[in-house]
C-alpha positions as a printed NumPy array, in Angstrom:
array([[153.867, -48.073, -57.683],
       [155.834, -51.303, -57.45 ],
       [153.836, -54.479, -57.897],
       [154.894, -57.117, -55.387],
       [154.733, -60.703, -56.61 ],
       [154.053, -63.591, -54.271],
       [156.83 , -66.118, -54.454],
       [155.932, -69.775, -54.443],
       [157.564, -71.88 , -51.736],
       [157.495, -75.465, -50.56 ],
       [155.912, -75.771, -47.115],
       [156.699, -78.783, -44.947],
       [154.332, -80.161, -42.327],
       [154.38 , -83.101, -39.966],
       [150.883, -84.543, -40.242],
       [148.524, -87.165, -38.866],
       [145.409, -88.402, -40.646],
       [142.221, -87.012, -39.098],
       [140.28 , -90.2  , -39.85 ],
       [142.757, -92.586, -38.196],
       [143.488, -92.012, -34.503],
       [146.263, -94.632, -34.561],
       [148.154, -93.318, -37.605],
       [151.81 , -92.391, -37.331],
       [153.073, -88.891, -38.226],
       [154.182, -88.434, -41.824],
       [155.819, -85.496, -43.593],
       [153.797, -83.594, -46.192],
       [155.175, -81.182, -48.786],
       [152.976, -78.677, -50.552],
       [153.739, -75.896, -53.023],
       [151.966, -72.619, -52.174],
       [152.408, -68.84 , -51.978],
       [151.703, -68.677, -48.216],
       [151.525, -70.93 , -45.165],
       [147.795, -70.231, -44.911],
       [147.238, -71.449, -48.485],
       [149.387, -74.531, -47.849],
       [147.395, -75.388, -44.707],
       [144.142, -74.907, -46.625],
       [145.237, -77.563, -49.127],
       [145.98 , -80.187, -46.44 ],
       [143.853, -79.376, -43.387],
       [140.744, -81.208, -44.589],
       [142.435, -84.603, -44.21 ],
       [145.321, -83.951, -41.807],
       [146.158, -82.419, -38.45 ],
       [149.229, -80.304, -39.252],
       [152.35 , -79.126, -37.46 ],
       [154.487, -76.605, -39.341],
       [157.994, -77.982, -39.986],
       [159.592, -75.548, -42.42 ],
       [159.578, -73.581, -45.637],
       [161.894, -73.866, -48.652],
       [162.214, -71.628, -51.72 ],
       [161.42 , -73.007, -55.15 ],
       [164.586, -72.52 , -57.195],
       [164.092, -71.618, -60.885],
       [160.579, -73.068, -60.881],
       [161.879, -76.587, -60.185],
       [159.814, -78.629, -57.737],
       [160.485, -82.23 , -56.808],
       [157.987, -83.949, -54.507]])
């Protein structure tokens, strides 16, 4: 049986603060193994719109 590893990616979201109805959209980056996990990290404070997904190359991550 082959064990499948989850690859970590950088997920990009356009977001607006939940607590401020007049805030402007900002871009958020989060490192996660799935879009669901990435949304879980940000959804408490932001309304999110998926913008993209990038691979993490050689474990290097620049925010």
